[in-house]
N, C-alpha and C positions, 0 to 999 in steps of 0.2 A: 504494500500500500504506500502511496506517495506520502512523503512527509510534508509536502506543500501541495495542496489540491490545485489542479489546473483551473485557471479562470474559465468560467462558463462563458462561451462566446455569445450566448443569447443575452446575458445580463451585463456584459462588459460595458464600460462607459468611457467617454472622453477619448484621450489619446490611445489608450489600450484598445478600445473598440475599433478605432480607425486603423491601427496597425494590424489587428487580427482580421478585420474585413479585407484589408489589402492582401494578406497572406491567403485567405480563403479564395479570393478572386483569382490568384495566381495558381494555387495548388489544388483547389477544389475541396480542401480540408485544412484543418489547423492541427499539426502534431502537438502532442502533450507538452514537449519541452518548450515550445513557443508559448503555449498557454500558461506554463509556470513562469516563464520570463515576463509575461504580460502583467504580473503583479508589480513590476517596475517597468513602466513604459520606456524609461531611459535605457534600461538594460536590453529590452526587446529591440528598441530602435537602433542601439549600437550594434547588436548582432546582425540585424537585417541590413544595416548600412554596409558593414564590412563584408558580409556574405554577398551582397549585390555587387559591390565594387570588385571583389575578387572574381566574380562570375564573368566579367568581361576582360580579364587580364591575360597575361602571357601563358599561363598554364591551361591546358585543355581540360574541359570539364571532367572527362573520364579520369584524368590524372589527379584532379582534386578529390574525386571519390576514392581512388586508390589510396591516397594519403589519409583520408578520413578513416578508411577501414584499418590501415596500419596503426594509426594513432589510437583509435577506439579499442582495438585488440590489445595494444601495448598498455593501455590504461585500465584494461579490464572492465570496459563499459559495454555491457550487453545491449543497452538502449542504442548506443552509437553504432555498434556492429549491426544490429537489426535494421536501424534506419538507413544506414549507408549501403547495406546489402540491397534493400529495396530501391534506393536511388541509383546505386551502381548498375542494377539491371536496366533501369530506364536510360542510363547513359551508355548502354551497349556492352557492359562488362559481363563476361561469362562467369559461371560459378567457379570454374577452375582458376580463372584470373583473380577473382576476388579472394579465393583461398590463398593464392600466392601473395596477394597484397597484405592480407592479415598476417602472413608469416614474414613480411618485410621484403617481398620481391615482386617481380612482374615478368611476364613473358616478353614484354616490350623493353628493349635495352634502355632507352632514355627514361621511360617511366620507372624502370627498376632503380635507376640512379636517384630519381626524385623520391621514391618510396624509401630507399635505403637512407638517404639524407634526412628525410622526415623522421624516420624511426630513430636515427641517432640523435636528432634534435630533441625528440620527445623523451627518450630514455635518459639523456644526460642534461635535460633542462637547459638546452642551448649551448652547452659546453662541448661543441664538436671540435674535432682535431683538424689540423691543416690537411692531413691526408684525406679526411672525409670531404673537405672542400675541393681538393684537387680531383678526387674521384667524381664529384658532381660536375665539375667543369669539363673533365675529360670525356664524360658521357654526353656532352653537348648542352648542358644546362647553361643558359645565359644568366647574367647577373639579375635581370628582372625575374626570371623563373626561380632562381635561388631565393630571392627576397619573397616571392609569392609562396614558395614552399614553407618558409619560415612563418609567414602570415597564416597559411592554412593550418600549420601545426598549432599555432597559438589559438586560432579560432576553434579548432576541434578540441583542443585541451579544455577550453572554456565550456564547450557544450558537454564534454565528458564529465567535467566536475559538476555541472548542473544535474546531469542524468544520475550520476552516482550518489551525490550528497542528498538529493531530494527523493531518491528511490522511485523515480518515475515509472509509472505503469507503461509498459511497452505497447504502443499502438500500431505496430507494424508486425509482420510475420516474425515471430521470435527466432533469433539465431543465437545458438549457444556459443559461448567463448570456447576457444581451443583449449585443450588440456594444458595446464601450467600457466594460464593467464592470471593476472592479478585479480583476485576476487574481493569484493567489498565485504567489510565486516558487517555482522548482523546488527 
């Protein structure tokens, strides 16, 4: 059971309602994590703004989803893995590719470098080595793509913290974490 109940989209008011209505018009639904963020319209607006800005950036949408899967798995966030599995399918990722992403890789060489770099950033809270930077560049990632990988890790870490700390009810097809993933305390 969620520690913070999601805002009811039918009774939301003011800025929260406007933001939730905008999400519903784009997605056709409003995921629970956005409904929890709606308790603070500023937090919801900040998430939506960053998410929207990265959507038109240097990283391909499928690679952003690959990164989201790697970060969610690394953080032991079942909500994030479930959500980004559904979104990854919509982005054209196969189940095998998404499994590779959750394990920190990809069948695509450049995407594999982005996922590996994202995984290192997440695991070491930003303290990546020179060799990890060199590997990302050697795989063809531009400075813009590297910065967007960093931004994607930060954004996904934020959503993972929301999902785990509030014990969000998963409103996507549930995908279990891989054996050995960080599990949340009861």
